[in-house]
C-alpha positions, 0 to 999 in steps of 0.5 A, spaced: 500 500 500 502 506 498 504 512 503 498 516 500 493 511 502 496 510 509 496 517 510 488 517 508 487 512 512 490 515 518 487 521 517 480 517 517 482 514 524 484 521 527 478 524 525 474 518 528 478 518 534 477 526 535 469 525 534 468 519 538 464 520 544 466 513 547 473 516 549 475 521 554 479 527 552 485 524 555 484 518 551 483 522 544 490 526 546 494 519 547 491 515 541 493 521 537 500 522 539 501 515 538 499 515 531 503 521 530 509 518 533 508 511 529 507 515 523 514 519 523 517 512 525 514 509 518 511 503 522 507 498 518 500 500 518 498 493 521 503 494 527 500 501 528 492 498 528 494 492 533 498 497 537 493 502 538 488 496 540 493 494 545 493 500 548 486 503 547 481 497 547 476 502 546 478 504 539 477 497 536 469 498 535 472 505 531 476 501 527 471 496 526 466 501 524 471 504 519 472 497 516 480 497 518 479 490 522 
């Protein structure tokens, strides 16, 4: 998958996290910080999704709704 497609998916994930009513502001901030860190480190997309779910179980329904898992 191209870098551009990853970027588009990451933007959708970030938007879904920001708009989530199930996450606290602290959880949103932490999740977004992890996304930015992994993006800068150019981690594999699958590793990013798995890592976020491990740290923030509340994100699993969001990723499922987005069709990412």
